[in-house]
N, C-alpha and C positions, 0 to 999 in steps of 0.2 A: 558430582551434582549437573555438572554442566552437560554428561551425556545424556542426561534426561529433558534436555530442551528439545523440543523440534520445532524445526525448521517447515515442516508440510505439515497439513490437516490440524494447525492450532484453532483454537476454539473461536477466538473473533473470525478466523476463517472460515470455518463451518458454516459461522451464524451467519455470513455475510451470502455464504451461496445459498443456502437454504433460502431468506429472504427475496435474493434477486432470480431463482427459481420461481417461486410462487410468482413472481411479477411478468413470466414467462419468459427470462431472457435464458437461452442455452447457452453453457459454455464450455470451452477444454480447460484443463488443468494444469500447472506445469509447463506450458510449453518450452521448452528446450530450444526451438528455432529462432526463439526472439530472445534477444539480452536481456538477461537476469530472469530468464523463467518465471515470467508473473505467476502470480497466482492464480487468475482468473483471466483467459481471453476469449474474447467474441469475436471470430471471425466475420463474422457477418457485419459487424459494425467497426472493424478495425480497430478496438480497445481494448487495453491492457490494464489488469485493476493488480494493483499491489498491496497486502493486508500486511502493513509493519508496526511489530510489536515498536512500543512507546522506549522499553528500554535498548532493545538491542539497536536501533535507529537514531537514538537520543532526542527524542520529540520533543520538545521544553512545554511540556504540561505537567499535572501532576501526579502521574505513574514517574515520570523520568527523576533519577536522582543518581548524580555521580557515586561512586562507591566510595567509601572511605578507607579502602584498603589497595595496594597495587594501583595506586591510581594513575600512575606514567603506561602503565598497560592499557586499561580502558580509555583513556583520552583515547589513544593512540586508536584503539581498535572501534570505537565509537564515530570516533571524527574519519578514518578510513570507510567507513559501514556511509557515513552520510555522506562522502566526495563520491564513492561507488555509487549509491541509489541517484545521486545527479546526473553524473554518465550514463546511468542504465536509460533514466527518463529521456534526455536529449537522443539517446540512439535509437530510443524507440519513437518517440517524434520524427525523426529523421528518416527512418523507413515508412511515414504514411499513418504511424500508428496513436491513436491518443493512448496519452499514459494516466491511469486516475490511482493515488496514492492516498488506501486508507487507512487512518489510524487506530490503535487498538482503544485509545480515548473514547473515539468516537464513535465506535459502537456497544459504547457503556455507555449509555444514553437512557434513559427512561421511555419505555414501549411505544408512548406516541411520539416521543421523539425521533426514535430510532427508525419509527416503521415509514415519518416524514423526510428522515434523512438519506434512506435505503432508495426512498421515491426518487431523492434527486440524484444520487448515483445512477439510478436506471435511466432517467431522463438525459443525464450526461450519457450515458454509453448509448441512447438510442440518439443523439443528437447528431446529425450532417456536420457540424461545422469540424472544421480539420486545426481549428486552433489549440493549445493548449489550455486545459481545462483548472478550474482554481484548483482542486487538487493538485495537481501535477507542478503548480506554482509554488503550490505550497513546499511541499519537498525539494524543488528546485531551490528555494531558500533554506532552508533547514539545511540542506547540504554545506552553506557557506558561515553557518552561524558558531 
């Protein structure tokens, strides 16, 4: 079953790509030259977007539940993912890039809410503000839970 889990081109990632492309944003996929190979990079704006699955990255939402079997393995795995995510965001921001994290559950909104949410993502990408966005701060705090 685990072999069927994709790390690239997931449904939430493809949905976000389509919506951002409709808003005129052009991007590169899975840029290996940046820490963590962000799902989307916007070189013009020096912005990197990570689309995280709530289970694999341990997001404390309704989509995430700790597995009942092999709990020690899963706690180690998901905690490690959270810590790696926080380090990745820190490295990217140190390189002068903005890091945005979009969670799977955030992309499961009703259509009108989703459009306004993606509009706010597009605004954050286009922003000239160099500081971390609320999305990146959300990820950084998630790593410490």
